[in-house]
N, C-alpha and C positions, 0 to 999 in steps of 0.2 A: 402316766402323762395326764390322767384325769380328764380324758375326752371321750366323746361318743361319736359314732358314725351313724347318720340318719339318712335313709333313702327317701327322696321326695319325687313322686311321679307327676307328670303333667303332659299335656298334648303339645305344648310348644316349648322351645328352649327357654330357660330361665336366665335372667341377668345374673352375673356372678362376679365375685371379687377375684382378682388375680393374685396368686400366691408368689411371694418373693423368695429370696435366699437369705435366711436368718444368719448364716455363717458369714455373710459379708457385712453384718452390722458392726458399727464402731461406737465406742463410748463417745457421747457428745452429739450423736446424730439425732436430728429432729424426728419425732414420731407423734402420732395422734391416736387416741383411743376412742372407740365408738361403743356405746352401750345404752342401757336403761337404768342408770344408778338411781336407787330409791324410787323406781317406777317413773322417773322423768325420761320419757322415751326420746330416742335419737339424740342423745347428748354427746357432744364431741369435746374432748379436752386435748391439749397440746403440751408436749414437754420434750425432754431429751432422754436418750438412753444413758442411765446412770451407772450401770454395771452389767457385765455379761458373764453368765455362768454362776449365778447365785444359787446356793444350796439351802433348801428350807426344810424338807421333810425326809428325803432319802439321800443320804450323803453320797451314795455311789452313783446315782443316775440323774439327780437334779441338775438342771442347766438353765435356770430361769433368767429371763431378761428383766432387769430392774429398770424402772423408769419413774420420772417424777411427773409424767402426765397423770392428772388426777384420775384414780380408779377407785370407785366407791362400791358399796354393796349393791349388787344388781348389774355390775359391769362384767361379771364373770361370763366367759363364753363369747364376749364381743371381740372384734379384731383390733390388733395393734398394727398400725399402718405406717410405712416409711414415707419419705418425701416424694417418692415416685408413685404413690397410690397403691402399693403392693402390700398384701397382708404378710407380716413377718413374725407375728405372734398371736397367741390366743390369751386374752386377759384372764387371769386365774386367781390371784390372791392379793391381799393388801396387808400392810402392817397396821395393827390397831394402835400403835404407839406414835404414829406420825400420819399426817394427811397427804404427804407427797411421796410415799414409797409404795409403789405397786409392782406386781410381778406378772410376767406373761410366759406361757410355754412357747419356746421357739417353734416356728412353723416347720422347720426341717425335722424336728423331733416328732411333731404330730404327723407329718407326711410319711415318716418312716414306718409308722405302725398302721397306716390306713390299709395296705394290702392284707395284713393279718386280720384286721377288724372285719374286712369284707369277706374273707374266706373262712375264718375260724370263729369270729365273734368275740375273740379275746386276743391277748398279746402273749406270745411265747418268746422268751429271751434265753440266749445261750448262757452257760454257767460252767465255770471251772471248779469252783469250790475252794478258793484261796482268799485269805485276808491280805490286803496290800497297803503299802504306803509309798510315798515318794522318797527318792534318794536325795537327801539334803546334805550339805557339807559335813555335818557331824557324822551322819551315817556313813558317808563316803570315807571319811577319815578313820572311823572306828573299824570298818570292815576292810580297809585298805583296798578300796575299789579304784580301778583306773579311770572310771567315767562317772559323771554325776547325773546321768539320766537313767530312765528305766523305772520299773515297778518292783519294789522289794517285797518278797513274800514273807509275811509275818507268821502266818499260820496256814495249815492245810487241813480241810475238813476230812475226817475219816470216811473212806468209801466214795469220795468224790472223784470226778475225772482227773483232777490235779493229783490226787493221791495215787490213783492207778497209773498215772504217767510218770510217777517218781519225783514230782516236785517236792522240795523241802524248804523249811524256813531258812532265810538268808539267801536263797536264790534270787537273782535279779533278772527279771524278764525284760529283754531289750528290743524284741521285735515279734510281730505276728505276721506270718506269711510274707516275710521280707520287708514289711512296713515298720519303721522305727517306732518304739514306744518311748515317748518323752516323759510322761507322768503316769501315775496309776489310774487317773481318770481316763486317759487315752485308752488304756488297756480295757478297763471296765466297759466303756461305751462301745468299743470295737467288738468285744465278745458278746455283749448284751444285744447288739444289733444282728447277730447271727442266729440261725435257727438251731434248736436242739437237734442232735443227731448228726450235725455236720462236724467236720474236723478242722482244727486250726493247728498250724505248725508254729511252735514257739521256739524262739532262740533265747537262751538264758545263760547267765554267768554264775558259776559255782566255784568258789575258791580260786578265782582267777582264770579258770578254764571255760571256754565257750562251748556250750552244748546245745543240741537240738532235740526236740521231742514233738510228736504228733499227739494231740489231745482230742478225743471225741467228746463234744459238748453235751452236757445234760441240760434239762430245763431249769432255769433259775427258780428257786423256791419262792412262793408267795410270801409277802410280809406277814408277820405274826398277826397283825390286826385284821388281815383279810382272809384268814383260813381258820378252821377249827383247831383247837389246841389239844394235844394229847395229854394224858395224865403225866407223862414223863417231862413235859415241857412247862407244867404249871408253876414251877419254881421261878421261872424267868419269862415274862411275857409283857407285851405292850398292851395298854388299855385300848379299847376300840374307839372308832371315830365318834365324835360327839360327847366323849367323856372328858377327862381332865388333861390328857396328853402326856401321860407318864409311862416310862418303862420301869418296872419294879422287880425287886428280888426279895423273896421271903427270907427273913432272918431267923435262924434257930441255932442251937448249940453246935451243930455240925459246921456251919460256915461263918459264925460270928467272928472267929479269930482272923479269917481272911480279910475282913474289912475293918479290923482294929476296933471292934465294937465290944463294950463291956459284957462279960458273961452274964447270961440271964435276961438280957434285953431282947424283947421281941418287937416285931413291927415289919415295915416294908421299906427297904432301902431304895432310894431314887437313883436309878442307873442312868436315865436320860430324860430330859424335858423337851418335848416337841416345840420348835419355834412357833410363835403365833398362837399357842394353845392357851387355855384359861389358866393352866398351872404356871406357864411362863409369865403371863401377865400378873399373876399373884406373887411372883418372886420366889417360887419354889426352885431350888437349885439341885444339881447333881450332888449326891452324897448326903442329902438330907434323909432323915428317917421319919416316916409317917407312923405315928403311934395311935392316933385316934381320928375318927371322922364323926363330926357332930357328937362328940363326947363318947362315942362307942369305940372301944379298943379294936384294932384290926391287926390280925396276925397272919393272914393268908390272902392270896390274890382273890380267891373265891369270896372271902368275907368283904374285901374291899369292893368288889363288884356289887355284892348284895346291898351294901350300904349306899353306894353311889347310885345304883339303879332305883333305889327307893326314894 
């Protein structure tokens, strides 16, 4: 959520802003943003909620409020306020390609992590270890599913809680502790909101039969950019913050055929481009192959980092 919790001590009570309920927001609702854009203190801008649930950086957890209330550099951390004067978001990001597209962290999402920030100093999230997607009409037809909701399991990480519980690809998870799962986002947010070590009872459909299983949650792994990378992981990793915003794969004779790349070609295959990154702005797209940086050939992640860092 990219927020910090700061304790401020004083002898008298402080004036404070009232927190609202971001889940009650509707597209088209009036909001205002307050901040210090470009060091112009106490600037207020007004607009409407343009979209709810926008994904920017982490496709599984992002739930940004998009607004056309002007948010500029320096607005980050300021409040997004509804028509009742309640804080319903924390201004967080802007699109560099437009002057009226800004994003805020929903206040409910921020409020949910405050207890852990107070007690642990960091956020722990529950984790099952499965890759999911929504059940769309094509999937429903091809798998002959009787229902069009739920979260379809595409892959199960070896050694994960999901693997130990016996989940398999093509299972469709339809409820958690009796609460229905409409989309894969619903399931991810529900599991991520729970503490590692707790249990969740999943109901899922396999080959037309309804089954139940109890899963003991592990801690969600950190994103690759936020933790040290082991030698075994160096073939696929995301570049760190402040760099270009690319997820890259090293190309060699062992994997070139998988990506339909001519034999003998070396370089770095672009697996993902972070939205709002400098690589995105430059027009680099998924599937491109980086051969050189500043006329220096790059054949490894380590070489890429060395040239970029210089």
